[in-house]
C-alpha positions as CSV (number, residue, x, y, z in Angstrom):
1,M,0.0,0.0,0.0
2,G,2.6,2.5,-0.9
3,V,6.1,3.4,0.2
4,V,5.5,4.4,3.8
5,E,9.1,4.9,4.9
6,L,9.8,7.2,2.0
7,G,6.9,9.4,3.2
8,K,8.8,10.0,6.4
9,L,11.5,11.9,4.4
10,I,8.9,14.1,2.7
11,G,8.6,16.8,5.4
12,R,6.0,19.6,5.8
13,E,8.2,22.0,3.9
14,I,7.7,19.9,0.8
15,R,4.0,19.5,1.2
16,R,1.7,22.4,0.1
17,D,-1.8,22.5,1.6
18,V,-4.6,23.6,-0.7
19,K,-8.4,23.8,-0.7
20,L,-10.4,21.8,-3.1
21,E,-11.6,24.9,-4.9
22,N,-7.9,25.8,-5.5
23,L,-7.8,22.8,-7.8
24,A,-10.7,24.0,-9.9
25,G,-10.2,23.5,-13.6
26,R,-7.8,20.6,-13.0
27,C,-8.1,17.0,-14.2
28,V,-6.9,14.6,-11.5
29,S,-6.3,10.9,-12.2
30,L,-7.4,9.1,-9.1
31,D,-6.1,5.7,-7.9
32,A,-9.5,3.9,-7.8
33,Y,-8.4,1.1,-5.5
34,N,-6.8,3.5,-3.1
35,A,-10.0,5.5,-2.9
36,L,-12.2,2.4,-2.5
37,Y,-10.1,1.2,0.4
38,Q,-10.4,4.6,2.1
39,F,-14.2,4.5,1.7
40,L,-14.5,0.9,2.9
41,A,-12.3,1.6,6.0
42,S,-13.9,4.9,7.0
43,I,-17.6,4.8,6.1
44,R,-19.1,2.6,8.8
45,Q,-22.0,2.3,11.1
46,P,-21.6,3.2,14.8
47,D,-20.9,-0.5,15.7
48,G,-18.0,-0.7,13.2
49,T,-19.8,-2.7,10.5
50,P,-19.9,-1.3,7.0
51,L,-23.0,0.1,5.3
52,M,-25.1,-2.7,3.7
53,D,-28.3,-3.0,1.7
54,R,-31.2,-5.3,2.5
55,E,-29.4,-8.2,0.8
56,G,-26.4,-7.8,3.1
57,R,-24.2,-6.5,0.3
58,I,-21.7,-3.9,1.4
59,T,-22.3,-0.4,0.1
60,S,-19.7,1.8,1.9
61,H,-17.6,2.0,-1.3
62,L,-20.6,3.1,-3.4
63,S,-21.6,5.8,-0.8
64,G,-18.1,7.2,-0.7
65,L,-17.6,7.1,-4.4
66,F,-21.0,8.7,-5.2
67,Y,-20.9,11.6,-2.7
68,R,-17.1,12.3,-2.7
69,T,-17.1,12.4,-6.5
70,I,-19.9,15.0,-6.5
71,N,-17.8,17.0,-4.0
72,L,-14.9,17.0,-6.3
73,L,-17.0,18.0,-9.3
74,E,-18.6,20.8,-7.3
75,S,-15.2,22.1,-6.6
76,G,-14.5,22.2,-10.3
77,I,-12.2,19.2,-10.3
78,K,-12.4,16.8,-13.2
79,P,-11.8,13.3,-11.8
80,V,-10.7,10.3,-13.8
81,Y,-10.6,7.0,-11.8
82,V,-8.0,4.5,-12.7
83,F,-8.5,0.8,-11.8
84,D,-5.7,-1.7,-11.3
85,G,-5.1,-4.4,-13.9
86,K,-2.8,-7.5,-13.6
87,P,-0.1,-7.0,-11.0
88,P,3.5,-7.8,-11.8
89,E,4.4,-11.4,-11.0
90,F,6.8,-10.4,-8.3
91,K,4.0,-8.7,-6.4
92,L,1.9,-11.9,-6.0
93,A,3.7,-13.0,-2.8
94,E,3.0,-9.6,-1.2
95,I,-0.7,-9.8,-2.3
96,E,-1.0,-13.2,-0.6
97,S,0.6,-11.9,2.6
98,R,-1.9,-9.0,2.7
99,R,-4.8,-11.4,2.2
100,K,-3.6,-13.5,5.2
101,T,-3.2,-10.3,7.3
102,R,-6.8,-9.3,6.5
103,E,-8.1,-12.7,7.3
104,K,-6.4,-12.6,10.7
105,A,-7.9,-9.1,11.3
106,M,-11.4,-10.5,10.4
107,E,-10.9,-13.3,13.0
108,E,-10.2,-10.6,15.5
109,V,-13.4,-8.7,14.5
110,V,-15.5,-11.8,15.0
111,K,-13.8,-12.4,18.4
112,A,-14.3,-8.8,19.5
113,L,-18.0,-8.9,18.5
114,K,-18.6,-12.0,20.6
115,E,-16.9,-10.4,23.6
116,G,-18.6,-7.0,23.1
117,R,-15.4,-5.0,22.6
118,K,-16.8,-2.3,20.4
119,E,-13.5,-0.3,20.0
120,D,-11.6,-3.4,19.0
121,V,-14.3,-4.2,16.5
122,I,-13.9,-0.9,14.8
123,K,-10.0,-1.1,15.0
124,Y,-9.8,-4.5,13.4
125,A,-12.6,-4.0,10.9
126,K,-10.5,-1.3,9.2
127,R,-7.7,-3.7,8.8
128,A,-9.9,-6.4,7.4
129,V,-11.0,-4.5,4.3
130,F,-11.3,-6.5,1.2
131,I,-12.1,-5.3,-2.3
132,T,-14.0,-7.9,-4.3
133,S,-14.5,-8.1,-8.0
134,E,-18.2,-7.4,-7.4
135,M,-17.3,-4.1,-5.7
136,V,-15.0,-3.1,-8.5
137,E,-17.7,-3.8,-11.1
138,E,-20.3,-1.9,-9.0
139,S,-18.0,1.0,-8.8
140,R,-17.4,1.1,-12.5
141,K,-21.1,0.9,-13.1
142,L,-21.8,3.8,-10.7
143,L,-19.1,6.0,-12.4
144,S,-20.5,5.2,-15.8
145,Y,-24.0,6.2,-14.7
146,M,-22.6,9.4,-13.2
147,G,-20.9,10.2,-16.5
148,V,-17.5,10.2,-14.8
149,P,-14.6,8.7,-16.8
150,W,-12.7,5.6,-15.6
151,V,-9.7,3.8,-17.0
152,Q,-8.7,0.1,-16.9
153,A,-5.0,0.0,-16.4
154,P,-3.1,-3.0,-17.9
155,S,-1.2,-3.3,-14.6
156,E,-0.7,-1.0,-11.6
157,G,-3.3,1.8,-11.4
158,E,-0.8,4.4,-10.1
159,A,1.5,3.7,-13.0
160,Q,-1.3,4.4,-15.4
161,A,-2.5,7.5,-13.5
162,A,1.1,8.9,-13.5
163,Y,1.4,8.2,-17.2
164,M,-1.8,10.3,-17.9
165,V,-0.2,13.2,-16.0
166,V,3.1,12.9,-17.8
167,K,1.1,12.9,-21.1
168,G,-0.5,16.2,-20.1
169,H,-4.1,14.8,-20.0
170,C,-4.4,15.1,-16.2
171,W,-2.7,17.6,-13.9
172,A,-1.9,15.4,-10.9
173,V,-2.4,11.9,-9.5
174,G,-4.8,11.7,-6.6
175,S,-3.7,9.0,-4.1
176,Q,-2.7,8.5,-0.4
177,D,0.4,6.6,-1.5
178,Y,3.7,8.1,-2.8
179,D,4.2,5.5,-5.6
180,A,2.9,7.9,-8.2
181,L,6.1,10.0,-7.8
182,L,8.2,6.8,-8.4
183,F,6.2,6.2,-11.5
184,G,7.1,9.7,-12.7
185,S,4.1,11.9,-12.0
186,P,5.3,15.5,-11.6
187,R,2.5,16.1,-9.0
188,L,0.7,14.1,-6.3
189,V,-2.4,15.3,-4.5
190,R,-3.2,13.5,-1.2
191,N,-6.4,13.6,0.9
192,L,-8.8,14.0,-2.0
193,A,-10.7,10.8,-1.5
194,V,-10.7,10.8,2.3
195,S,-13.1,12.4,4.8
196,P,-12.1,16.0,5.4
197,K,-12.1,15.3,9.1
198,R,-10.4,12.5,11.0
199,R,-10.5,11.5,14.7
200,V,-7.1,11.2,16.3
201,G,-7.6,10.1,19.9
202,E,-10.0,12.5,21.4
203,E,-9.4,15.2,18.8
204,V,-11.0,15.7,15.4
205,V,-8.4,17.1,12.9
206,E,-8.9,18.7,9.5
207,L,-7.3,16.9,6.6
208,A,-6.6,19.4,3.9
209,P,-5.6,18.2,0.4
210,E,-1.9,18.6,-0.1
211,I,0.2,18.8,-3.2
212,I,3.6,17.2,-3.4
213,E,5.8,18.0,-6.4
214,L,8.4,15.5,-7.7
215,D,10.9,18.2,-8.4
216,A,10.5,19.7,-4.9
217,V,11.1,16.2,-3.4
218,L,14.2,15.6,-5.4
219,K,15.6,19.1,-4.5
220,A,14.8,18.7,-0.8
221,L,16.4,15.3,-0.6
222,R,19.4,16.4,-2.8
223,L,18.7,13.7,-5.4
224,K,19.8,14.1,-9.0
225,N,16.9,12.4,-10.7
226,R,13.9,10.1,-10.3
227,E,16.1,7.0,-10.6
228,Q,17.8,7.9,-7.3
229,L,14.4,8.3,-5.7
230,I,13.4,4.9,-6.9
231,D,16.7,3.5,-5.5
232,L,15.9,5.1,-2.2
233,A,12.4,3.6,-2.1
234,I,13.7,0.1,-2.8
235,L,16.2,0.4,0.0
236,L,13.4,1.4,2.4
237,G,10.7,-0.9,1.0
238,T,8.1,-0.8,-1.7
239,D,5.0,-2.8,-2.6
240,Y,7.3,-5.2,-4.3
241,N,9.8,-5.6,-1.4
242,P,7.8,-4.3,1.6
243,D,10.5,-5.1,4.2
244,G,13.3,-3.2,2.4
245,V,16.9,-3.8,3.4
246,P,17.1,-5.1,7.1
247,G,18.3,-2.3,9.4
248,M,17.9,0.4,6.8
249,G,16.3,3.6,8.1
250,P,15.4,6.6,6.0
251,Q,18.4,8.7,6.9
252,K,20.9,5.9,6.4
253,A,19.4,5.0,3.0
254,L,19.5,8.6,1.9
255,K,23.2,8.9,2.9
256,L,24.0,5.7,0.9
257,I,22.3,7.2,-2.2
258,W,24.4,10.4,-1.8
259,E,27.6,8.3,-1.4
260,F,27.2,5.7,-4.1
261,G,24.9,7.4,-6.5
262,S,22.9,4.4,-7.6
263,L,21.5,1.0,-6.4
264,E,23.6,-0.8,-9.0
265,K,26.9,0.5,-7.4
266,M,25.7,-0.8,-4.0
267,L,24.9,-4.3,-4.9
268,D,28.5,-5.5,-5.1
269,T,29.7,-3.3,-2.2
270,V,27.6,-2.2,0.8
271,L,24.6,-4.5,-0.1
272,K,26.7,-7.6,-1.0
273,G,25.2,-10.6,0.7
274,V,21.8,-8.9,1.4
275,H,19.0,-11.2,0.4
276,F,16.3,-9.6,-1.8
277,P,13.1,-11.6,-2.3
278,V,12.7,-9.9,-5.6
279,N,15.6,-8.7,-7.9
280,P,15.8,-5.0,-7.0
281,L,16.9,-4.1,-10.5
282,E,13.7,-5.7,-11.8
283,I,11.7,-3.6,-9.4
284,K,13.5,-0.5,-10.6
285,R,12.9,-1.3,-14.3
286,F,9.2,-1.8,-13.5
287,F,9.0,1.7,-11.9
288,L,10.7,3.2,-14.9
289,Q,8.8,1.3,-17.7
290,P,5.5,-0.1,-16.3
291,P,2.8,-1.4,-18.7
292,V,0.4,1.5,-19.6
293,T,-2.3,2.2,-22.2
294,D,-3.4,5.1,-24.3
295,E,-6.9,3.8,-24.5
296,Y,-8.7,6.2,-22.2
297,T,-10.8,9.4,-22.2
298,T,-11.1,12.2,-19.7
299,E,-14.4,13.4,-20.9
300,V,-17.2,13.9,-18.3
301,K,-20.5,12.9,-19.9
302,T,-24.2,13.6,-19.1
303,P,-25.3,11.4,-16.1
304,D,-28.0,8.8,-16.6
305,E,-30.2,9.8,-13.7
306,E,-32.8,7.1,-14.1
307,R,-30.2,4.4,-14.0
308,L,-28.6,6.1,-11.0
309,R,-31.9,6.0,-9.2
310,D,-32.5,2.4,-10.0
311,F,-29.0,1.4,-9.0
312,L,-28.7,3.3,-5.8
313,V,-32.2,3.6,-4.5
314,R,-34.0,0.5,-5.8
315,E,-31.1,-1.9,-6.0
316,H,-29.0,-0.8,-3.0
317,D,-31.5,0.9,-0.7
318,F,-29.9,4.4,-0.7
319,S,-32.2,7.1,0.7
320,E,-34.3,8.4,-2.2
321,E,-34.4,11.9,-0.7
322,R,-30.6,12.1,-0.3
323,V,-30.0,10.7,-3.8
324,E,-32.4,13.3,-5.4
325,K,-30.5,16.1,-3.6
326,A,-27.2,14.7,-4.8
327,L,-28.4,14.4,-8.4
328,E,-29.3,18.1,-8.3
329,R,-25.8,18.9,-7.0
330,L,-24.4,16.7,-9.8
331,R,-26.4,18.6,-12.5
332,K,-25.1,22.0,-11.2
333,A,-21.5,20.7,-10.8
334,R,-21.4,19.4,-14.4
335,G,-22.7,22.8,-15.5
336,K,-19.7,24.4,-13.9
337,L,-17.4,22.1,-15.7
338,R,-19.0,23.0,-19.1
339,T,-18.6,26.7,-18.4
340,S,-14.9,26.3,-17.3
341,S,-12.2,26.9,-19.7
342,L,-11.3,23.6,-21.3
343,D,-7.8,24.8,-22.0
344,S,-7.1,24.5,-18.2
345,F,-7.8,20.8,-18.3
346,F,-5.0,20.0,-20.7
């Protein structure tokens, strides 16, 4: 789920807080799976269970996707959701490890429910989030009915999202993870698909969207290019080698990059004898040349309101009154996009 340790090196001086309206007129390619995980983890009933319809089907992801996307459109942001395709072979072991972790978390949820430990139910439920193929299909269907574009990536969603920014068809990648920078996106916007408020202990804190620019990161870390940033991330751990190099902290890894200049020069020296579960140079090549596609559109189309009503209200038991109000907001938001300068989107 992203290069966590690398994020520790990206200090507040590099991050630039913005308001949603400051991003008006911009196209943002959103990591769809990243957003869905956020919705499934955060949109829950008071007892910690996710939202469900009368058939017992989870609807937290649909609720988050529907209302949050309307918020983005109202702010003048043009969202394009990018869905993951086939992961690289060397990620399969990590995917299996995550599946087992979620299964263990679900066992803890069941145990906490039996024992009446409400706080533990909520804590473990957030760790037990699964995205099923049905959820993905429902999400695509909802976006299509809303007229919001989505893209099927051939492999990693963040790689495709970054490619669309590099091509100039979107302005930034929207994700909580930092991988988009490794894939070459010049800009990353965080906190777009999360609730604007989050409880931390007894406090409720505001989560403002923040922009992180690749060039600013390279300059602040005194790195010569993106390849060195990728090398740094591999030392610390990525989705493809999550444990990184044993005993390697952020500052130590950064000093090694400054000293040796590249991962290649370390493999026969300071890293000689270190076991990598995946060839680090293969990981590096993937970040530099991931599979991507040019088969996509960023056009926001007219919503199919009748199908939205059928899908949300009649099929998934959403409040008809709330959906009608949201549809009115969607109409007005799309009108704003039409009157905006299209030049600003490209």
